[in-house]
N, CA and C atoms as an extended XYZ file, in Angstrom:
594
Properties=species:S:1:pos:R:3:atomname:S:1:resname:S:1:resid:I:1 pbc="F F F"
N       111.588      117.172       83.254 N   UNK     1
C       113.080      116.075       83.611 CA  UNK     1
C       112.608      114.879       83.055 C   UNK     1
N       113.314      114.908       81.750 N   UNK     2
C       113.115      113.109       81.343 CA  UNK     2
C       113.314      112.296       81.726 C   UNK     2
N       112.584      111.295       82.091 N   UNK     3
C       111.883      110.464       82.992 CA  UNK     3
C       113.208      109.197       82.877 C   UNK     3
N       113.805      109.538       81.600 N   UNK     4
C       115.005      108.277       81.258 CA  UNK     4
C       115.811      108.510       82.452 C   UNK     4
N       115.888      110.001       82.369 N   UNK     5
C       117.400      110.263       83.507 CA  UNK     5
C       117.318      110.203       84.975 C   UNK     5
N       115.842      110.296       85.688 N   UNK     6
C       115.265      110.556       86.907 CA  UNK     6
C       116.508      109.681       88.105 C   UNK     6
N       115.917      110.459       88.612 N   UNK     7
C       116.901      109.653       90.348 CA  UNK     7
C       116.203      109.202       91.191 C   UNK     7
N       116.590      108.489       92.155 N   UNK     8
C       116.348      108.971       93.453 CA  UNK     8
C       117.216      108.426       94.516 C   UNK     8
N       116.862      108.511       95.978 N   UNK     9
C       118.300      108.837       96.426 CA  UNK     9
C       117.764      107.559       97.963 C   UNK     9
N       118.980      106.694       98.544 N   UNK    10
C       118.779      105.357       99.374 CA  UNK    10
C       119.532      106.645      100.558 C   UNK    10
N       119.174      106.943      101.549 N   UNK    11
C       120.136      106.674      102.419 CA  UNK    11
C       120.281      105.861      103.381 C   UNK    11
N       121.996      105.457      103.556 N   UNK    12
C       122.464      104.779      104.296 CA  UNK    12
C       123.308      105.236      105.457 C   UNK    12
N       123.984      104.498      106.609 N   UNK    13
C       124.233      105.078      107.662 CA  UNK    13
C       125.375      106.294      107.275 C   UNK    13
N       125.973      106.016      106.377 N   UNK    14
C       127.337      106.617      106.235 CA  UNK    14
C       127.212      107.470      104.677 C   UNK    14
N       126.324      107.100      103.900 N   UNK    15
C       126.319      107.447      102.589 CA  UNK    15
C       125.073      107.852      101.950 C   UNK    15
N       124.429      108.544      100.954 N   UNK    16
C       123.511      108.483      100.350 CA  UNK    16
C       123.876      108.064       98.402 C   UNK    16
N       123.063      107.578       98.531 N   UNK    17
C       123.445      106.137       96.985 CA  UNK    17
C       121.841      106.897       96.077 C   UNK    17
N       122.643      107.116       94.567 N   UNK    18
C       121.799      108.032       94.016 CA  UNK    18
C       121.848      106.831       93.116 C   UNK    18
N       120.315      106.171       92.465 N   UNK    19
C       119.810      104.955       91.515 CA  UNK    19
C       119.138      105.537       91.033 C   UNK    19
N       119.016      104.946       89.469 N   UNK    20
C       117.808      104.975       88.615 CA  UNK    20
C       116.677      104.736       88.819 C   UNK    20
N       115.462      105.494       88.162 N   UNK    21
C       114.504      105.144       87.809 CA  UNK    21
C       113.908      103.506       88.214 C   UNK    21
N       114.850      102.543       87.324 N   UNK    22
C       114.296      101.551       87.518 CA  UNK    22
C       114.690      100.615       89.517 C   UNK    22
N       115.143      101.460       89.610 N   UNK    23
C       114.796      100.699       91.121 CA  UNK    23
C       113.727      101.410       92.098 C   UNK    23
N       113.307      102.479       91.532 N   UNK    24
C       112.222      103.151       91.824 CA  UNK    24
C       110.761      102.450       91.743 C   UNK    24
N       111.116      102.191       90.595 N   UNK    25
C       109.509      100.533       89.784 CA  UNK    25
C       110.403       98.943       90.925 C   UNK    25
N       111.428       98.913       90.556 N   UNK    26
C       111.586       97.845       91.268 CA  UNK    26
C       110.685       97.299       92.762 C   UNK    26
N       110.959       98.850       93.680 N   UNK    27
C       110.745       98.524       95.211 CA  UNK    27
C       109.481       99.007       94.943 C   UNK    27
N       108.666       99.727       94.126 N   UNK    28
C       106.781       99.713       93.974 CA  UNK    28
C       106.241       98.556       93.463 C   UNK    28
N       107.166       97.641       92.777 N   UNK    29
C       106.402       95.914       92.673 CA  UNK    29
C       106.759       95.212       93.928 C   UNK    29
N       108.038       95.482       94.209 N   UNK    30
C       108.156       94.783       95.643 CA  UNK    30
C       107.214       94.797       96.809 C   UNK    30
N       106.898       96.077       96.923 N   UNK    31
C       105.608       96.707       97.501 CA  UNK    31
C       104.081       96.253       97.350 C   UNK    31
N       104.080       96.034       95.946 N   UNK    32
C       102.750       95.221       95.485 CA  UNK    32
C       102.556       94.138       96.002 C   UNK    32
N       103.505       93.393       95.621 N   UNK    33
C       103.721       91.504       96.018 CA  UNK    33
C       102.923       91.635       97.464 C   UNK    33
N       104.148       92.376       98.063 N   UNK    34
C       103.598       92.339      100.485 CA  UNK    34
C       102.761       93.027      100.351 C   UNK    34
N       102.076       94.028       99.745 N   UNK    35
C       100.532       94.205       99.301 CA  UNK    35
C        99.859       93.101       99.475 C   UNK    35
N        99.958       92.497       98.390 N   UNK    36
C        98.852       91.173       98.198 CA  UNK    36
C        98.928       90.578       98.860 C   UNK    36
N        99.942       90.131       99.802 N   UNK    37
C       100.155       88.511      100.997 CA  UNK    37
C        98.552       89.129      101.815 C   UNK    37
N        99.394       90.956      102.471 N   UNK    38
C        98.484       91.438      103.619 CA  UNK    38
C        96.954       91.370      103.760 C   UNK    38
N        96.663       91.874      101.882 N   UNK    39
C        95.630       91.559      101.444 CA  UNK    39
C        94.747       90.192      100.889 C   UNK    39
N        95.438       89.394      100.790 N   UNK    40
C        94.898       88.148      100.844 CA  UNK    40
C        94.131       87.967       99.737 C   UNK    40
N        94.611       89.067       98.884 N   UNK    41
C        93.488       89.243       97.811 CA  UNK    41
C        94.061       87.712       96.214 C   UNK    41
N        95.810       87.271       96.460 N   UNK    42
C        95.820       86.197       95.597 CA  UNK    42
C        97.749       85.967       96.105 C   UNK    42
N        98.448       85.088       95.057 N   UNK    43
C        99.198       84.802       95.524 CA  UNK    43
C       100.199       85.047       94.331 C   UNK    43
N       101.192       85.976       94.537 N   UNK    44
C       102.282       87.156       93.071 CA  UNK    44
C       103.288       86.572       93.931 C   UNK    44
N       104.111       86.292       92.520 N   UNK    45
C       105.894       86.112       92.699 CA  UNK    45
C       106.369       87.162       91.309 C   UNK    45
N       107.107       87.384       92.359 N   UNK    46
C       107.699       88.666       91.182 CA  UNK    46
C       109.686       88.144       91.023 C   UNK    46
N       109.999       88.690       89.365 N   UNK    47
C       111.311       88.206       89.469 CA  UNK    47
C       112.063       89.723       88.825 C   UNK    47
N       113.254       90.256       89.783 N   UNK    48
C       113.593       91.223       89.166 CA  UNK    48
C       115.204       90.714       88.612 C   UNK    48
N       115.053       90.820       87.015 N   UNK    49
C       116.335       90.784       86.237 CA  UNK    49
C       117.206       91.558       86.893 C   UNK    49
N       118.490       91.827       86.353 N   UNK    50
C       119.386       92.380       86.471 CA  UNK    50
C       120.679       92.273       85.534 C   UNK    50
N       121.151       93.321       85.355 N   UNK    51
C       122.481       93.310       84.775 CA  UNK    51
C       123.859       93.349       85.646 C   UNK    51
N       124.929       92.927       84.975 N   UNK    52
C       125.649       93.356       86.203 CA  UNK    52
C       125.757       95.046       86.525 C   UNK    52
N       126.750       94.454       87.178 N   UNK    53
C       127.207       95.968       88.164 CA  UNK    53
C       126.396       96.372       88.317 C   UNK    53
N       124.914       95.893       88.779 N   UNK    54
C       124.604       97.173       88.912 CA  UNK    54
C       124.067       97.168       90.746 C   UNK    54
N       123.339       97.991       91.131 N   UNK    55
C       123.007       98.806       92.807 CA  UNK    55
C       121.369       97.317       93.367 C   UNK    55
N       121.144       96.244       93.084 N   UNK    56
C       120.181       95.007       93.046 CA  UNK    56
C       119.755       95.002       94.561 C   UNK    56
N       121.308       94.873       95.482 N   UNK    57
C       121.194       94.558       96.772 CA  UNK    57
C       120.907       95.721       97.528 C   UNK    57
N       121.083       96.934       96.772 N   UNK    58
C       121.011       97.887       98.070 CA  UNK    58
C       119.351       97.897       98.171 C   UNK    58
N       119.017       98.084       96.550 N   UNK    59
C       117.446       97.981       96.804 CA  UNK    59
C       116.374       96.807       97.309 C   UNK    59
N       117.330       95.469       97.904 N   UNK    60
C       116.666       94.553       98.146 CA  UNK    60
C       116.342       95.026       99.820 C   UNK    60
N       117.986       95.369       99.991 N   UNK    61
C       118.288       95.528      101.757 CA  UNK    61
C       117.326       97.152      101.812 C   UNK    61
N       117.819       97.761      100.688 N   UNK    62
C       116.399       98.923      101.305 CA  UNK    62
C       114.553       98.443      101.923 C   UNK    62
N       113.911       98.010      101.127 N   UNK    63
C       112.831       97.428      101.493 CA  UNK    63
C       112.607       96.656      102.620 C   UNK    63
N       113.394       95.666      102.806 N   UNK    64
C       113.909       94.747      104.141 CA  UNK    64
C       113.430       95.318      104.964 C   UNK    64
N       114.338       96.824      104.985 N   UNK    65
C       114.370       97.662      106.432 CA  UNK    65
C       113.251       98.362      106.983 C   UNK    65
N       112.452       98.504      105.537 N   UNK    66
C       110.933       98.546      105.837 CA  UNK    66
C       110.452       98.231      106.964 C   UNK    66
N       110.241       96.867      107.317 N   UNK    67
C       110.009       96.048      108.201 CA  UNK    67
C       110.842       95.239      108.763 C   UNK    67
N       111.724       95.722      109.557 N   UNK    68
C       112.898       95.322      110.674 CA  UNK    68
C       112.229       94.261      111.169 C   UNK    68
N       112.843       93.010      112.104 N   UNK    69
C       112.304       91.863      112.393 CA  UNK    69
C       112.373       92.997      114.163 C   UNK    69
N       111.662       91.681      114.711 N   UNK    70
C       111.280       92.521      116.146 CA  UNK    70
C       110.375       91.244      117.443 C   UNK    70
N       110.574       91.004      118.274 N   UNK    71
C       110.476       90.287      118.886 CA  UNK    71
C       109.097       90.291      119.722 C   UNK    71
N       108.388       89.504      119.537 N   UNK    72
C       106.934       89.232      120.566 CA  UNK    72
C       106.721       87.769      121.558 C   UNK    72
N       105.755       88.048      122.439 N   UNK    73
C       105.953       87.151      123.041 CA  UNK    73
C       106.286       85.360      122.689 C   UNK    73
N       105.681       85.291      121.916 N   UNK    74
C       106.147       83.651      121.021 CA  UNK    74
C       106.879       84.240      120.346 C   UNK    74
N       108.115       84.707      119.899 N   UNK    75
C       108.913       84.640      119.288 CA  UNK    75
C       109.306       86.135      118.729 C   UNK    75
N       110.233       85.688      117.929 N   UNK    76
C       111.042       86.650      116.902 CA  UNK    76
C       110.130       86.264      115.547 C   UNK    76
N       109.587       88.144      115.180 N   UNK    77
C       108.453       88.058      113.690 CA  UNK    77
C       109.381       88.731      112.887 C   UNK    77
N       109.244       87.755      111.450 N   UNK    78
C       110.081       87.928      110.424 CA  UNK    78
C       109.536       87.882      109.659 C   UNK    78
N       109.250       88.680      108.748 N   UNK    79
C       107.450       89.486      107.695 CA  UNK    79
C       108.707       88.869      106.979 C   UNK    79
N       110.205       89.657      106.431 N   UNK    80
C       110.857       89.524      105.443 CA  UNK    80
C       111.446       88.677      105.114 C   UNK    80
N       111.807       87.342      104.732 N   UNK    81
C       112.725       86.737      104.771 CA  UNK    81
C       113.626       86.893      103.622 C   UNK    81
N       115.149       88.035      104.055 N   UNK    82
C       115.786       87.867      102.472 CA  UNK    82
C       116.997       86.654      102.176 C   UNK    82
N       117.368       85.710      101.328 N   UNK    83
C       117.958       84.584      102.087 CA  UNK    83
C       118.744       85.175      100.541 C   UNK    83
N       120.408       84.810      100.112 N   UNK    84
C       120.994       84.495       99.235 CA  UNK    84
C       120.435       82.660       98.552 C   UNK    84
N       120.121       82.757       97.114 N   UNK    85
C       120.444       81.797       97.055 CA  UNK    85
C       121.797       80.874       96.855 C   UNK    85
N       122.900       81.531       96.836 N   UNK    86
C       124.153       80.413       96.463 CA  UNK    86
C       123.978       79.393       97.621 C   UNK    86
N       123.963       78.457       97.497 N   UNK    87
C       124.423       77.748       98.595 CA  UNK    87
C       124.350       75.888       97.732 C   UNK    87
N       124.117       75.114       98.353 N   UNK    88
C       124.239       73.657       97.451 CA  UNK    88
C       122.990       73.564       96.408 C   UNK    88
N       123.621       72.505       95.303 N   UNK    89
C       122.240       72.837       94.771 CA  UNK    89
C       121.198       71.825       95.075 C   UNK    89
N       120.974       71.536       96.195 N   UNK    90
C       119.871       69.933       96.593 CA  UNK    90
C       119.476       71.065       97.674 C   UNK    90
N       117.973       70.179       97.680 N   UNK    91
C       117.054       71.010       97.971 CA  UNK    91
C       116.455       71.231       99.386 C   UNK    91
N       118.010       69.760      100.359 N   UNK    92
C       118.086       70.168      102.193 CA  UNK    92
C       119.396       71.190      102.409 C   UNK    92
N       120.214       71.670      101.135 N   UNK    93
C       121.106       72.518      100.923 CA  UNK    93
C       120.738       73.615      101.016 C   UNK    93
N       119.073       73.937      100.469 N   UNK    94
C       118.463       75.473      100.206 CA  UNK    94
C       118.280       75.498      101.036 C   UNK    94
N       117.622       74.226      101.773 N   UNK    95
C       116.211       74.690      103.348 CA  UNK    95
C       117.248       75.087      104.410 C   UNK    95
N       118.153       74.542      104.415 N   UNK    96
C       118.590       74.636      104.897 CA  UNK    96
C       119.687       75.859      105.238 C   UNK    96
N       119.676       76.397      104.189 N   UNK    97
C       120.024       78.135      104.190 CA  UNK    97
C       119.081       79.008      104.403 C   UNK    97
N       117.842       78.731      104.253 N   UNK    98
C       116.617       79.250      104.467 CA  UNK    98
C       116.604       79.258      105.951 C   UNK    98
N       116.413       78.158      106.455 N   UNK    99
C       116.226       77.798      108.485 CA  UNK    99
C       117.666       78.339      109.153 C   UNK    99
N       118.727       78.425      108.757 N   UNK   100
C       119.871       79.726      109.088 CA  UNK   100
C       119.246       80.732      109.053 C   UNK   100
N       118.648       81.447      108.058 N   UNK   101
C       118.151       83.330      107.704 CA  UNK   101
C       117.509       82.974      108.989 C   UNK   101
N       116.252       82.427      108.862 N   UNK   102
C       115.299       82.701      109.805 CA  UNK   102
C       115.489       82.558      111.184 C   UNK   102
N       117.001       81.966      111.574 N   UNK   103
C       117.233       82.100      113.054 CA  UNK   103
C       117.180       80.739      113.650 C   UNK   103
N       117.347       79.554      112.765 N   UNK   104
C       116.817       78.043      113.090 CA  UNK   104
C       118.648       77.622      113.950 C   UNK   104
N       118.308       77.590      115.382 N   UNK   105
C       119.966       77.207      116.168 CA  UNK   105
C       120.397       75.705      115.058 C   UNK   105
N       119.498       75.020      114.867 N   UNK   106
C       119.577       73.550      114.039 CA  UNK   106
C       119.516       73.027      112.745 C   UNK   106
N       119.765       74.163      112.318 N   UNK   107
C       119.427       74.361      110.435 CA  UNK   107
C       120.331       73.137      109.838 C   UNK   107
N       121.460       72.818      110.247 N   UNK   108
C       122.176       72.000      109.885 CA  UNK   108
C       121.804       70.222      110.275 C   UNK   108
N       120.622       70.551      110.796 N   UNK   109
C       120.215       69.175      111.359 CA  UNK   109
C       118.864       68.569      110.263 C   UNK   109
N       119.141       67.390      110.458 N   UNK   110
C       117.651       66.613      109.959 CA  UNK   110
C       117.813       65.891      108.172 C   UNK   110
N       116.773       65.458      107.362 N   UNK   111
C       116.695       65.149      106.739 CA  UNK   111
C       116.210       66.212      105.636 C   UNK   111
N       115.746       65.941      104.856 N   UNK   112
C       115.449       66.756      103.394 CA  UNK   112
C       114.130       67.694      103.939 C   UNK   112
N       113.248       65.850      104.090 N   UNK   113
C       112.228       66.290      104.659 CA  UNK   113
C       111.780       66.616      106.073 C   UNK   113
N       113.452       66.079      106.904 N   UNK   114
C       112.917       67.104      108.419 CA  UNK   114
C       112.871       68.603      108.159 C   UNK   114
N       113.738       68.887      107.723 N   UNK   115
C       114.308       70.199      107.485 CA  UNK   115
C       113.448       70.653      106.796 C   UNK   115
N       112.156       70.272      105.628 N   UNK   116
C       111.325       71.256      105.257 CA  UNK   116
C       109.588       71.318      106.076 C   UNK   116
N       109.587       69.920      106.842 N   UNK   117
C       108.617       70.301      107.971 CA  UNK   117
C       108.913       72.141      109.177 C   UNK   117
N       110.369       71.543      109.140 N   UNK   118
C       110.674       72.320      110.513 CA  UNK   118
C       110.723       74.054      109.791 C   UNK   118
N       111.056       74.512      108.424 N   UNK   119
C       111.492       75.088      107.705 CA  UNK   119
C       109.365       75.700      107.820 C   UNK   119
N       108.888       75.378      107.521 N   UNK   120
C       107.319       75.216      107.215 CA  UNK   120
C       106.749       76.104      108.373 C   UNK   120
N       106.740       74.722      109.579 N   UNK   121
C       106.643       75.314      110.833 CA  UNK   121
C       107.080       76.968      111.466 C   UNK   121
N       108.389       77.383      110.822 N   UNK   122
C       108.945       78.274      111.597 CA  UNK   122
C       108.849       79.506      110.329 C   UNK   122
N       108.126       79.128      109.003 N   UNK   123
C       107.942       80.620      108.807 CA  UNK   123
C       106.492       80.901      109.235 C   UNK   123
N       106.189       79.520      109.589 N   UNK   124
C       104.073       80.353      110.064 CA  UNK   124
C       104.515       81.021      111.286 C   UNK   124
N       105.511       80.347      112.183 N   UNK   125
C       105.514       80.939      113.504 CA  UNK   125
C       105.558       82.494      113.376 C   UNK   125
N       107.054       82.267      112.461 N   UNK   126
C       107.281       84.260      112.967 CA  UNK   126
C       106.777       84.694      111.619 C   UNK   126
N       105.588       84.588      111.254 N   UNK   127
C       104.245       85.221      110.728 CA  UNK   127
C       105.312       86.034      109.134 C   UNK   127
N       105.693       85.413      108.330 N   UNK   128
C       106.520       85.415      107.569 CA  UNK   128
C       105.465       85.827      106.768 C   UNK   128
N       105.761       87.037      105.664 N   UNK   129
C       104.589       87.775      104.392 CA  UNK   129
C       105.785       87.271      103.373 C   UNK   129
N       107.076       87.340      103.103 N   UNK   130
C       107.282       87.516      102.101 CA  UNK   130
C       108.783       87.135      101.996 C   UNK   130
N       109.546       86.089      101.032 N   UNK   131
C       110.491       85.120      100.819 CA  UNK   131
C       110.809       86.120       99.747 C   UNK   131
N       112.363       86.696      100.131 N   UNK   132
C       113.143       87.185       98.520 CA  UNK   132
C       114.298       86.075       98.519 C   UNK   132
N       114.559       86.051       97.711 N   UNK   133
C       116.061       84.964       97.046 CA  UNK   133
C       116.592       85.621       96.436 C   UNK   133
N       117.855       86.029       96.358 N   UNK   134
C       119.073       86.875       96.366 CA  UNK   134
C       119.405       85.890       94.786 C   UNK   134
N       120.492       85.654       94.172 N   UNK   135
C       121.224       85.638       93.062 CA  UNK   135
C       120.165       84.069       93.231 C   UNK   135
N       119.378       83.919       92.449 N   UNK   136
C       118.629       82.981       91.767 CA  UNK   136
C       118.940       81.914       90.681 C   UNK   136
N       119.579       82.936       90.139 N   UNK   137
C       120.419       82.288       89.031 CA  UNK   137
C       121.128       80.877       89.802 C   UNK   137
N       121.433       80.576       90.472 N   UNK   138
C       122.305       79.662       91.469 CA  UNK   138
C       120.686       78.684       91.310 C   UNK   138
N       119.674       78.426       91.309 N   UNK   139
C       119.157       77.351       91.139 CA  UNK   139
C       119.482       76.685       89.759 C   UNK   139
N       120.783       77.152       89.056 N   UNK   140
C       120.809       76.723       88.108 CA  UNK   140
C       122.112       75.922       87.658 C   UNK   140
N       122.049       74.415       87.962 N   UNK   141
C       123.523       73.827       88.522 CA  UNK   141
C       124.781       74.006       87.671 C   UNK   141
N       125.884       74.607       88.694 N   UNK   142
C       127.303       75.204       87.485 CA  UNK   142
C       127.887       74.287       87.222 C   UNK   142
N       127.674       72.967       87.366 N   UNK   143
C       128.666       71.982       86.746 CA  UNK   143
C       127.840       71.700       85.767 C   UNK   143
N       126.949       72.070       84.960 N   UNK   144
C       126.046       71.383       84.094 CA  UNK   144
C       125.248       71.917       83.230 C   UNK   144
N       125.256       73.610       84.139 N   UNK   145
C       124.418       74.318       83.533 CA  UNK   145
C       122.368       74.020       83.392 C   UNK   145
N       122.449       72.763       83.775 N   UNK   146
C       121.000       72.796       84.203 CA  UNK   146
C       120.377       72.665       84.976 C   UNK   146
N       118.993       73.108       85.390 N   UNK   147
C       118.124       73.948       86.127 CA  UNK   147
C       117.880       72.317       86.973 C   UNK   147
N       117.714       72.601       88.259 N   UNK   148
C       117.334       72.408       89.721 CA  UNK   148
C       116.146       72.220       89.227 C   UNK   148
N       115.419       70.910       88.967 N   UNK   149
C       113.868       70.748       88.766 CA  UNK   149
C       113.799       70.139       89.660 C   UNK   149
N       114.123       69.541       90.666 N   UNK   150
C       113.310       69.390       92.142 CA  UNK   150
C       113.275       70.243       93.076 C   UNK   150
N       114.457       71.192       92.816 N   UNK   151
C       114.424       72.512       93.552 CA  UNK   151
C       113.171       73.382       93.648 C   UNK   151
N       113.316       73.638       92.089 N   UNK   152
C       111.970       74.822       92.029 CA  UNK   152
C       110.403       73.933       92.456 C   UNK   152
N       110.940       72.474       91.802 N   UNK   153
C       109.414       72.060       92.601 CA  UNK   153
C       109.213       72.475       93.893 C   UNK   153
N       110.057       72.045       95.187 N   UNK   154
C       109.923       72.335       95.684 CA  UNK   154
C       109.962       73.740       96.374 C   UNK   154
N       110.471       74.594       95.938 N   UNK   155
C       110.043       75.960       96.183 CA  UNK   155
C       108.813       76.783       95.707 C   UNK   155
N       108.034       75.794       94.617 N   UNK   156
C       106.731       75.967       94.544 CA  UNK   156
C       106.210       75.481       95.458 C   UNK   156
N       106.068       74.679       96.029 N   UNK   157
C       105.487       73.610       97.239 CA  UNK   157
C       105.407       74.580       97.958 C   UNK   157
N       106.534       74.799       98.769 N   UNK   158
C       106.868       75.836       99.883 CA  UNK   158
C       106.551       76.583      100.238 C   UNK   158
N       105.981       77.554       99.089 N   UNK   159
C       105.103       78.968       98.818 CA  UNK   159
C       103.836       78.711       99.385 C   UNK   159
N       103.155       77.408       98.581 N   UNK   160
C       101.954       77.025       98.537 CA  UNK   160
C       101.566       76.959       99.749 C   UNK   160
N       102.401       76.184      100.508 N   UNK   161
C       101.610       75.415      101.536 CA  UNK   161
C       101.987       75.597      102.837 C   UNK   161
N       103.224       77.699      102.625 N   UNK   162
C       103.552       78.271      103.751 CA  UNK   162
C       102.689       79.918      103.402 C   UNK   162
N       101.894       79.566      102.064 N   UNK   163
C       100.979       81.135      101.648 CA  UNK   163
C       101.656       82.369      101.909 C   UNK   163
N       103.313       82.442      101.255 N   UNK   164
C       103.939       83.374      101.552 CA  UNK   164
C       104.238       84.310      100.049 C   UNK   164
N       104.416       84.962       99.681 N   UNK   165
C       104.570       85.830       98.571 CA  UNK   165
C       106.006       85.681       98.237 C   UNK   165
N       106.133       86.015       97.063 N   UNK   166
C       108.299       85.307       96.702 CA  UNK   166
C       108.445       86.187       95.532 C   UNK   166
N       109.467       86.748       95.941 N   UNK   167
C       110.396       87.948       94.821 CA  UNK   167
C       111.849       87.175       94.584 C   UNK   167
N       112.194       87.063       93.696 N   UNK   168
C       113.669       85.892       93.433 CA  UNK   168
C       113.829       87.191       92.582 C   UNK   168
N       115.535       87.417       92.796 N   UNK   169
C       116.710       88.447       91.965 CA  UNK   169
C       117.913       88.034       91.410 C   UNK   169
N       118.277       88.085       90.609 N   UNK   170
C       118.992       87.506       89.587 CA  UNK   170
C       119.641       87.631       88.369 C   UNK   170
N       120.415       87.375       87.890 N   UNK   171
C       120.835       87.339       86.258 CA  UNK   171
C       119.878       86.963       85.132 C   UNK   171
N       119.543       87.103       83.702 N   UNK   172
C       119.010       87.018       83.194 CA  UNK   172
C       118.248       85.361       83.301 C   UNK   172
N       119.584       84.478       83.476 N   UNK   173
C       119.472       83.335       83.677 CA  UNK   173
C       118.320       82.473       83.986 C   UNK   173
N       118.185       83.889       85.216 N   UNK   174
C       116.658       83.109       86.298 CA  UNK   174
C       115.667       82.996       85.787 C   UNK   174
N       115.236       83.374       84.816 N   UNK   175
C       114.354       83.276       84.324 CA  UNK   175
C       114.320       82.013       83.599 C   UNK   175
N       115.133       80.929       83.315 N   UNK   176
C       115.104       79.253       82.693 CA  UNK   176
C       115.061       79.282       83.960 C   UNK   176
N       115.086       79.508       85.100 N   UNK   177
C       114.316       78.329       86.266 CA  UNK   177
C       113.033       78.705       86.403 C   UNK   177
N       112.714       79.618       86.124 N   UNK   178
C       110.562       79.818       86.250 CA  UNK   178
C       110.371       79.367       85.442 C   UNK   178
N       110.820       79.520       83.996 N   UNK   179
C       110.067       78.867       83.077 CA  UNK   179
C       110.203       77.241       82.656 C   UNK   179
N       111.112       76.936       83.690 N   UNK   180
C       111.038       75.131       83.611 CA  UNK   180
C       109.764       74.963       84.597 C   UNK   180
N       109.444       75.563       85.332 N   UNK   181
C       108.381       74.612       85.938 CA  UNK   181
C       106.873       75.316       85.967 C   UNK   181
N       105.788       75.119       85.081 N   UNK   182
C       104.783       75.905       84.368 CA  UNK   182
C       104.475       76.520       85.349 C   UNK   182
N       103.895       75.439       86.932 N   UNK   183
C       103.078       75.986       88.537 CA  UNK   183
C       103.745       76.933       88.613 C   UNK   183
N       104.700       76.668       88.735 N   UNK   184
C       106.050       77.946       89.292 CA  UNK   184
C       105.732       79.082       88.278 C   UNK   184
N       105.858       79.166       86.993 N   UNK   185
C       105.537       80.459       85.612 CA  UNK   185
C       104.466       81.267       85.538 C   UNK   185
N       103.352       80.158       86.751 N   UNK   186
C       101.820       81.205       86.170 CA  UNK   186
C       101.962       81.758       87.549 C   UNK   186
N       102.814       82.056       88.467 N   UNK   187
C       102.258       82.569       89.749 CA  UNK   187
C       103.242       84.169       89.429 C   UNK   187
N       103.767       83.898       88.731 N   UNK   188
C       105.239       85.221       88.346 CA  UNK   188
C       104.456       86.739       87.318 C   UNK   188
N       104.293       87.777       87.937 N   UNK   189
C       104.115       88.761       87.343 CA  UNK   189
C       105.295       89.530       86.102 C   UNK   189
N       104.835       89.732       85.195 N   UNK   190
C       105.978       90.454       84.018 CA  UNK   190
C       107.400       90.507       85.287 C   UNK   190
N       107.993       90.770       84.360 N   UNK   191
C       109.770       90.703       85.062 CA  UNK   191
C       109.774       92.436       85.704 C   UNK   191
N       110.927       93.108       86.791 N   UNK   192
C       111.419       93.915       86.160 CA  UNK   192
C       112.935       94.003       86.455 C   UNK   192
N       113.300       94.738       85.440 N   UNK   193
C       114.861       94.858       84.695 CA  UNK   193
C       115.482       96.051       85.523 C   UNK   193
N       116.563       95.561       86.074 N   UNK   194
C       116.953       96.586       86.837 CA  UNK   194
C       118.476       96.907       85.572 C   UNK   194
N       118.915       97.595       84.975 N   UNK   195
C       119.949       97.899       84.043 CA  UNK   195
C       121.261       99.060       84.494 C   UNK   195
N       122.249       99.364       84.346 N   UNK   196
C       123.131       99.914       85.316 CA  UNK   196
C       123.269      100.922       85.020 C   UNK   196
N       123.255      101.696       85.561 N   UNK   197
C       123.375      103.416       85.818 CA  UNK   197
C       124.826      103.842       85.438 C   UNK   197
N       124.884      104.032       84.062 N   UNK   198
C       125.891      105.099       83.399 CA  UNK   198
C       126.478      106.328       84.176 C   UNK   198
């Protein structure tokens, strides 16, 4: 079979979704990121760039489902933290979104600095190894189409301080966010592109 026509299936609760080979490559690359942090070889970041009307969310959720959250004596273990990046274009807004996703009941409380400190503590306490930021193009301020440099700097420091891997997914404009921060850009492997399955 011609490899450009190869497909594979993701089984969901009520249907089987047929996806093109691009998606298999994307899952393999995300798995490589996850394996890197488990082996503690080096910090790896990955960008998944998608066209419109692709099944990108299905790919991310499929990978996330391989490592479900579970309870343990000291609290909830969240190996994969999957967050939609669409929120207020501020560090405080981004931190609040991630705090909510990791289960912090006080996610709305505190200043930017307080939320960031609490988030780092929760990430370490939950044993988080990989953060997936979906809709990463929203790190560009929609009101003026400028990259939120302060937020990008905050993200780089968060990744460094918590020693987690980072996967971002979004439209091609997401690359502009990565390239706007040289230190962040150096951490990224070559992006994976998801094309529409016609």
